[in-house]
Each structure stands twice: as structure tokens, then as C-alpha cells.
C-alpha positions in Angstrom: -141.9 -94.6 21.9 -138.6 -94.6 23.7 -135.1 -94.2 22.6 -131.6 -94.2 23.3 -127.6 -93.0 22.2 -125.3 -95.0 22.9 -123.2 -94.5 26.1 -125.8 -92.9 27.3 -128.6 -95.1 30.0 -132.4 -93.5 29.2 -134.1 -96.5 28.9 -134.5 -97.0 32.8 -134.3 -101.3 33.1 -137.5 -102.3 34.7 -137.0 -101.7 38.4 -138.2 -105.9 38.6 -135.6 -107.1 36.3 -133.7 -109.6 37.7 -134.5 -109.2 41.5 -136.1 -111.5 43.9 -140.0 -111.0 45.3 -138.7 -109.5 47.9 -136.3 -107.1 46.4 -139.2 -106.7 43.5 -141.5 -104.9 46.1 -139.0 -102.6 47.5 -138.8 -101.5 44.5 -141.5 -101.1 43.8 -142.1 -99.0 47.6 -139.4 -97.0 46.4 -141.1 -95.7 42.9 -144.1 -95.0 44.6 -142.2 -93.2 47.3 -140.6 -91.2 44.7 -143.6 -90.5 42.4 -145.9 -89.5 46.1 -143.2 -87.2 46.5 -142.8 -85.6 43.3 -146.6 -85.4 43.7 -146.7 -84.0 46.8 -144.1 -81.7 46.5 -145.5 -80.1 42.7 -149.1 -80.0 44.5 -148.4 -77.9 47.5 -145.7 -75.5 45.5 -148.5 -74.8 42.4 -150.6 -73.9 44.8 -148.8 -71.5 46.8 -146.7 -70.4 43.8 -149.7 -69.4 41.7 -151.2 -66.5 43.8 -147.3 -64.5 43.7 -147.4 -64.9 40.3 -150.8 -63.9 39.6 -150.0 -60.7 41.5 -146.6 -60.3 39.7 -148.6 -60.9 36.2 -150.6 -57.7 37.2 -148.2 -55.6 38.2 -146.5 -56.2 35.3 -149.4 -55.7 32.8 -149.7 -59.4 31.5 -152.7 -60.0 31.2 -155.3 -61.7 29.0 -158.2 -59.1 27.2 -161.2 -60.3 26.0 -161.6 -60.3 22.5 -163.6 -61.9 19.4 -162.0 -65.7 20.0 -162.0 -65.8 23.4 -164.4 -66.8 26.1 -163.9 -64.6 28.8 -165.3 -61.5 29.5 -162.6 -59.3 31.9 -159.1 -59.1 32.2 -157.5 -62.1 33.1 -153.8 -62.7 34.5 -151.4 -64.8 32.6 -148.2 -66.3 33.4 -149.8 -69.3 35.6 -147.4 -71.6 33.7 -144.4 -70.0 36.0 -146.2 -71.5 38.9 -146.7 -74.9 37.2 -143.5 -74.4 35.9 -141.2 -73.5 39.5 -143.7 -76.4 40.8 -142.3 -79.0 38.7 -138.8 -77.8 38.6 -138.9 -78.0 42.4 -140.2 -81.5 42.9 -137.1 -82.8 40.2 -134.9 -81.1 42.3 -135.9 -83.0 45.1 -137.6 -86.5 44.2 -135.1 -87.4 41.8 -132.1 -88.5 42.8 -128.5 -88.1 41.6 -128.1 -90.3 38.2 -131.8 -89.7 37.4 -131.4 -85.6 37.9 -128.6 -86.4 35.8 -130.5 -88.1 33.1 -133.5 -85.3 32.8 -131.0 -82.2 31.9 -131.9 -82.3 28.2 -135.7 -83.0 29.5 -135.5 -79.7 32.0 -133.6 -77.6 29.4 -136.0 -78.1 26.3 -139.0 -77.6 28.6 -137.9 -74.7 30.0 -136.5 -73.2 26.7 -140.1 -73.7 25.4 -141.9 -72.4 28.4 -139.6 -68.8 27.7 -140.1 -68.5 24.3 -143.8 -69.3 25.2 -143.6 -66.5 27.9 -142.1 -63.7 25.7 -144.9 -64.6 23.6 -147.3 -63.8 26.0 -145.9 -60.3 26.2 -145.5 -60.4 22.6 -141.8 -59.8 22.7 -142.1 -61.9 20.1 -142.7 -63.1 16.7 -145.9 -66.0 16.8 -144.0 -68.3 14.3 -140.7 -68.3 16.3 -142.9 -70.7 18.7 -143.7 -73.0 15.8 -140.9 -73.1 13.6 -137.4 -72.5 15.7 -138.2 -73.1 19.5 -139.8 -76.3 19.5 -137.9 -77.9 16.7 -134.7 -76.6 18.6 -136.2 -78.4 21.8 -136.7 -81.3 20.3 -132.8 -81.2 19.0 -132.4 -80.7 22.6 -134.1 -83.8 23.2 -132.6 -86.0 20.5 -128.7 -84.9 21.8 -129.9 -85.9 25.2 -130.3 -89.2 23.8 -134.4 -89.1 23.9 -135.5 -90.5 20.9 -138.6 -92.3 19.0 -137.6 -95.5 18.6 -139.7 -96.8 15.7 -137.8 -96.8 12.0 -134.6 -98.3 14.0 -136.4 -101.7 14.3 -136.7 -102.2 11.0 -133.9 -100.0 9.6 -130.3 -100.6 10.7 -127.7 -98.3 10.7 -127.6 -94.7 10.5 -130.6 -94.3 8.5 -132.9 -95.8 10.8 -131.0 -93.6 13.4 -132.1 -90.4 11.0 -135.8 -91.2 10.1 -136.1 -91.4 14.1 -134.5 -88.3 14.8 -137.6 -86.7 12.2 -140.2 -88.2 13.6 -138.8 -87.2 17.0 -139.1 -83.5 16.2 -142.8 -83.8 14.2 -143.8 -85.7 17.6 -142.5 -82.6 20.1 -143.7 -80.4 17.6 -146.8 -81.4 17.2 -147.9 -82.6 20.7 -146.3 -79.3 21.9 -148.4 -77.1 19.9 -151.4 -79.6 20.2 -151.6 -78.3 23.9 -150.9 -74.7 22.8 -153.9 -74.8 21.2 -155.5 -76.5 23.7 -155.7 -73.4 26.1 -158.3 -71.9 25.3 -161.1 -72.7 28.2 -160.7 -72.5 31.9 -159.5 -75.6 33.4 -159.3 -77.4 29.8 -155.4 -77.8 29.1 -154.0 -77.8 32.6 -156.8 -80.7 33.1 -156.4 -82.8 29.7 -152.2 -83.1 31.0 -153.4 -84.0 34.7 -156.0 -87.0 33.0 -153.0 -88.0 31.1 -150.1 -88.4 33.6 -152.0 -90.2 35.3 -152.2 -93.1 32.8 -148.6 -92.2 31.6 -147.7 -92.6 36.1 -149.5 -95.7 35.9 -148.0 -97.3 32.8 -144.6 -96.3 33.8 -145.4 -97.8 37.2 -146.0 -100.8 36.4 -143.2 -101.3 34.0 -140.9 -99.6 36.3 -139.7 -97.0 35.0 -138.4 -94.3 37.6 -137.8 -91.0 35.7 -141.5 -91.7 33.9 -143.2 -92.4 36.8 -141.9 -89.5 39.0 -141.7 -87.1 36.2 -145.6 -88.0 35.2 -146.9 -87.9 38.9 -144.8 -84.4 39.1 -146.7 -82.9 35.9 -149.8 -84.5 37.8 -149.2 -82.5 41.1 -148.2 -79.4 39.3 -151.7 -79.4 37.0 -153.8 -80.4 39.7 -152.4 -77.7 41.7 -152.9 -74.9 39.0 -156.7 -76.0 38.4 -157.7 -74.7 42.0 -157.2 -71.4 40.6 -157.6 -72.0 36.4 -160.6 -73.8 36.9 -163.8 -71.6 35.9 -164.5 -69.0 36.8 -160.7 -68.8 36.1 -158.3 -66.1 38.6 -155.3 -66.9 36.1 -154.3 -68.3 33.0 -151.3 -70.6 32.3 -150.5 -68.4 29.1 -149.1 -69.7 26.2 -145.8 -70.4 28.0 -147.7 -72.9 30.3 -149.4 -74.9 27.5 -145.9 -75.2 25.6 -144.8 -76.5 28.6 -147.7 -79.1 29.4 -147.3 -80.1 25.8 -143.2 -80.4 25.7 -143.6 -82.9 29.0 -146.4 -84.6 27.4 -143.9 -85.5 24.3 -141.2 -86.4 26.4 -143.0 -88.7 28.6 -144.2 -90.1 25.7 -140.8 -90.8 23.8 -139.6 -92.4 27.2 -142.2 -94.2 27.9 -141.2 -97.8 27.9 -143.2 -101.0 28.1 -140.8 -103.9 28.9 -143.3 -107.2 28.2 -145.4 -105.7 25.4 -144.7 -105.6 21.4 -143.3 -103.1 19.9 -146.6 -102.4 17.9 -148.8 -101.5 21.1 -145.4 -99.7 22.2 -145.7 -96.9 19.4 -149.3 -97.0 20.3 -149.7 -96.1 24.1 -148.7 -92.8 24.4 -151.2 -91.6 21.4 -153.6 -93.2 23.0 -152.4 -91.9 26.1 -152.5 -88.2 24.6 -155.9 -89.0 22.5 -158.1 -85.7 24.1 -155.6 -83.1 22.2 -154.7 -85.5 19.1 -158.4 -85.6 18.3 -158.8 -81.9 19.4 -155.8 -81.0 16.5 -157.2 -83.7 15.0 -160.8 -82.3 14.1 -159.1 -78.2 13.9 -156.9 -79.4 10.6 -159.8 -81.5 9.1 -162.2 -78.5 9.6 -159.7 -75.8 8.9 -158.7 -77.3 5.9 -162.0 -78.1 4.0 -162.8 -74.5 4.7 -159.4 -73.1 3.4 -157.9 -72.2 6.3 -154.5 -72.7 7.3 -155.0 -75.0 10.4 -152.0 -73.6 13.0 -152.5 -70.4 11.3 -155.8 -69.4 11.6 -156.8 -69.2 15.6 -160.6 -69.3 16.1 -163.8 -70.0 18.4 -163.6 -73.9 16.2 -162.4 -76.3 18.7 -163.7 -79.4 20.2 -164.6 -78.1 23.7 -166.4 -74.8 22.1 -168.6 -76.5 20.0 -169.3 -78.5 22.9 -170.0 -75.7 24.5 -172.7 -74.6 22.3 -174.2 -77.4 22.9 -174.2 -77.4 26.6 -172.1 -75.1 28.4 -168.1 -74.6 29.2 -167.9 -76.7 32.2 -169.7 -79.8 30.7 -167.7 -79.4 27.6 -163.9 -79.4 29.7 -165.4 -82.5 31.9 -166.3 -83.8 28.3 -162.7 -83.6 27.3 -161.8 -85.0 30.8 -164.0 -87.9 30.1 -162.9 -88.7 26.7 -158.9 -88.0 28.2 -159.5 -91.2 30.6 -161.6 -93.6 28.3 -158.2 -92.8 26.0 -155.8 -93.8 29.0 -157.7 -96.6 29.8 -157.8 -97.7 26.2 -153.9 -97.3 26.0 -153.8 -99.6 29.4 -155.6 -102.6 27.8 -153.4 -102.1 24.2 -150.4 -102.8 26.1 -151.4 -105.9 26.8 -153.0 -107.1 23.4 -151.0 -109.1 20.6 -149.7 -107.1 18.0 -153.1 -107.8 15.9 -155.7 -106.8 18.4 -153.8 -103.9 19.2 -153.8 -103.0 15.7 -157.6 -103.6 15.9 -158.2 -101.6 18.8 -156.3 -98.7 17.1 -158.1 -99.2 13.4 -161.6 -98.6 15.7 -160.7 -95.7 17.7 -159.4 -94.1 14.3 -162.5 -94.9 12.9 -164.3 -93.7 16.2 -162.3 -90.5 16.2 -163.3 -89.7 12.4 -166.9 -90.5 13.3 -166.4 -88.0 16.3 -165.1 -85.4 13.6 -167.8 -85.5 11.4 -170.7 -85.2 14.1 -169.0 -81.7 15.4 -169.1 -81.0 12.4 -173.0 -80.5 12.6 -172.0 -79.0 15.8 -173.0 -75.0 16.1 -169.2 -72.9 16.3 -168.2 -70.0 14.8 -166.2 -69.7 11.5 -163.3 -67.9 10.9 -163.1 -65.2 7.9 -161.2 -66.6 4.9 -157.7 -65.1 6.2 -154.4 -66.0 7.2 -153.5 -65.2 11.1 -149.9 -64.4 11.5 -149.8 -67.1 15.1 -150.0 -70.4 16.4 -152.3 -70.1 19.1 -156.4 -70.7 19.1 
């Protein structure tokens, strides 16, 4: 889904293009070294930073209190997303070289914006709908201005019209994925684990296609999310808060936009990011269909009716979270497969995935969950 703007080299020419076999091996080794460095820095920093951030959250009173739509029974400190933000920013600073660091300015700016808005919302200092209707679209606009945008309509509609349609698609994609991670943060270890799983496949596919920035950024997200899981997996000692969830969601959306499959067809190129993020897209699809059927507005009616909530009612919380990890692994593996298929076979796999997803929605609609009362809530939070 990667797009570019004239004069800005964000397409990242493959590391092995026009290289001898020896040169290709050297570039791949350098790419792997950058990814491992980013992962190591983010992992260590996330593990270490979470402890003082937790103490800070307690000191300033940023804790998540138990409630009717919460699954925890004791107050839990928020602000864990601040530790992940710091860890990933450190990884970007030290693992990216000069040109790559310069190209990542728009990404870092947009990610920091949504994280800051999320932290302010966690504190209760902002109206909830600012996240969805102002912060997320503005962050998407920053990406577009920096040269990162979808490249779907431009493949068959030339000129400004194609670019304009792709810009609209970019905003829709960034807002949708960021919001989907925002509402996914409702169970210990769920949001961070799903993001970590998706990052593995973004890193793998980007590495196979020689994309330095995507590989390194995905590895940094993997390290930051995995380190945070040490403190966030059940029983959680800290939550990432909406700032952390929006931060991860924005980075996932950005990785999807920047990922480019050098030797694959355009259909596969469009499908792969969607499949990698299949777990969170499925959850958003479920609550959208379920809440709409019950006469509720999907993103403004929080409740305990998500995929993990329903699975937890059938099994337990850990089982539900691990099932979502598994869904992410299967979906990511399918993305790798699709990247090597012809357009016809890729579309066939996509159609099968849609049928299975709708079947899963139908089955989970029969699973036990706590239905909301029919009223309009204020927040984009669930």
C-alpha cells in the first residue's frame, strides 16, 4: 500500500537491486543487523522504562479504576504507552542512519501526536471524540505531507484524481487501524501482543523485499511491545492506556502503507497489510456488525462484546488472548502465502478469508457476552 511523493525517496529500493550475489548478501546482513539492533534497543528500553513509568503513573494519579465494562478488579496504573514510545523512539534514533532517520520524521511526528492526544485523554483533559475526528485524521495528513500514502487508485487513475482518492484512502486506513487498536486495549496483554505478532510479519516480509525502514521500524515495535508484555500480560501490573494503543495502531497503519512487495502483483500488495492486521480488523468487524444489528453506534458505544470478551466467557482471559495471538499468526502466515500467488489465487484466498471471517462473526454472535444498554456514549473507547 506504499505511496510516494515526487522528490521524496520513500519507496526504498530493494537492498538487492542491481547487486552482485556477494553485494546482496552484504546488504541483507546489514538489513538484519539494523533490525536486530532496533529490536534489542527497544526490548531492553521497554523492559527498563516501564518500571519508572509505572511509578510516575501512580504518583500523578493516572490509574484505570475497575468498572462495569472493565475486566480488572483492582486499580491499575496507566501510562505504559509512554515506556513503549520512549523505547521505540530510542531504537529509531540509534538504529536508523542519517537518510533513514530523515525519512522517518513524518512517521515519528504523527505517532507522537496520536500518543500525546491519547495520554491527554487518559488523564481526562480532552473530549473523547477529538481522537477520532481531529487527531487521527491530522496524523494521517502528516504522513501524506511527508510522502507516505496509499497507492491503489493511482495504479489505474492517472493524475490528481488518483492521488486525491489515494489520499482519502490513506486517511480512512490510518484512522481505521489506529481506532481499531484503541478499542482493542481491553484485556491484559491483548493489544501489545497483537501488535507484536503483526510486527513479526511486517518485519519478515519487508526483510525479504529489502526494505530497510519497514524492517527496522517493525523490529523496533516488536521489541517495544514484547518488553512491555513482561509487565502487561495477565496479571497486568500496568496498562498502556489509550496513548499507547493509539501509538501502536498508528505505527501498524504506517507499516501497512510503507510495505512494498517488489516482485508481487498489485493485488497481493494491497491484500498483504490487511491480512497481517487480520486479528484487529476481525475484532473491529465483529463489533461493528454486532452493535449495528442491536441499533448501537459501533465506535461510540463501549462494552464487553469484543472478540476476546466472548472467547473469555467460553474459556478464560488467557485463553482468549492467546487465541487472538493465534489468529494474528494464521492471518500473517496467510499474508506471506498471498505475497507469492498470482492475482487470481490471491483474490481467491481473500474471498475465502472474508467468508471465514463472516462465519466467525456469526459463531461469536451466539457466544455469551454482556450487551450494552441502548444509549449513545461519548467516547471512542471500548
